[in-house]
N, C-alpha and C positions, 0 to 999 in steps of 0.2 A: 394612392402618395400624388405629392405636385411635383413639381416636372421642370423642371433649367430648362431650356433647348438652345441649343448652339451652330446652327445649318451654315451653312457655310465657306469656312475658317478655311482660307488659302494660305500656302508656308510650304516650302520650298526645302531640300532634304535630299540627299544620295539612300535610297532604299532600294533593291531588287534585287536579283539573284542574279541576272546576266555583264558578262561586261561591262558591257557603255553604263550600264548603268550604278554599279558600285565606281565608274570614274567622271561621272556627270549628274552635278543635282537638277534633277525632276519635278514639277509642279505639284503640290497633292490636298486632295477639298475633304474636308475635317466638318462629319454628324457627331454632337457628343451631347446625347441626351442621359442630364442626370437628377435623378428619383432622390428626395427628400423631404423633408414638414418643414414648407413653407411658414404653418398657419400663425403662427409666432412674427413673423415678415410683417405677411399683410394685415396687422389687426396693426402692426405696430411704427412699419414704416419706417424702418432705422433698416440701412446697412446691413450693421451689425450679425444683423439676426437671423440672416439670408445669408448667402454662398455668393459669393462678388465675380461673377461672371464677365467682370473685366482681367481677375485673376486666373480665370479657370485660362481663356484665352490662351495667354500669355504660357500656362502649363504644359497649354496643353501643343502652340510655339515651337515653345523651349524645345520637346520632343523631337517634337520631329526635325531644327531644321543645325541639332546639335550632334544627332547619336542616330547612328546607322544601323539598320536591319537587312538580312536578304527576304525577310515577308510582313510582306503587311499583317496576318496573323501579329506577329511577333509584335509588334508593330501596335496596333489598336492595343494586346494584349501592357503593354507596356503605359501606355495614356489612362487605359483603365486602373489602371492600378495604382498608380501618383494621382488620380483625380480619387481615390476613392480615400487615399491618404494623407490629401489634399484637407479634407476638413474627418470630422465624425458627424455630421448630422449626413449624409453624405450615404445613401442605403446601398443603389445601388447607380450602376451608369450604362449605358451606350455611348461604340463609340466605333464610329463606319468615317473606314479609311478608303478613301476613292484615288487612285491611279487614274491621271487625265490625261495620261501618255502610254498608255498600255504598250510592252511590246509583243503584239502579234503583228503575227501576217495579210489581216482580209479589217479590216471594215470593224472598226470598239471603239465609240465614245468614248468610254469610261472599262476600269476593273475595279470594284473592289470585294470591303470585306468587314462581316457585321457583327462584332464580340459585347458582350452582356456578363457584368461582369459584380454579388451582389458582396454585400458584408454576412460573415456565415457563424 
């Protein structure tokens, strides 16, 4: 299966369990892989024959910036479900959400969750 790959999307949102995470927005980084049959677009060179990654980036960013969830698992799940609903040509999606400032008492560069959802 072909794949559209989005790497390093940065968005600021309010997601987390701790009180300070619920009160102040923080940066998140996202990676999204969407599996779809891209053979028609590879032949026609027409944007209408593929999934518009600009629109996908807007969709993902909107969820991060306008919703609020306690768990990264929930945030990643919301994104995956909406990406699958975005276009019927998407057969599966893998979403990784990175918290760039994890609230732990040790040196940790980032913490994240990766989930994959497919059409049944």
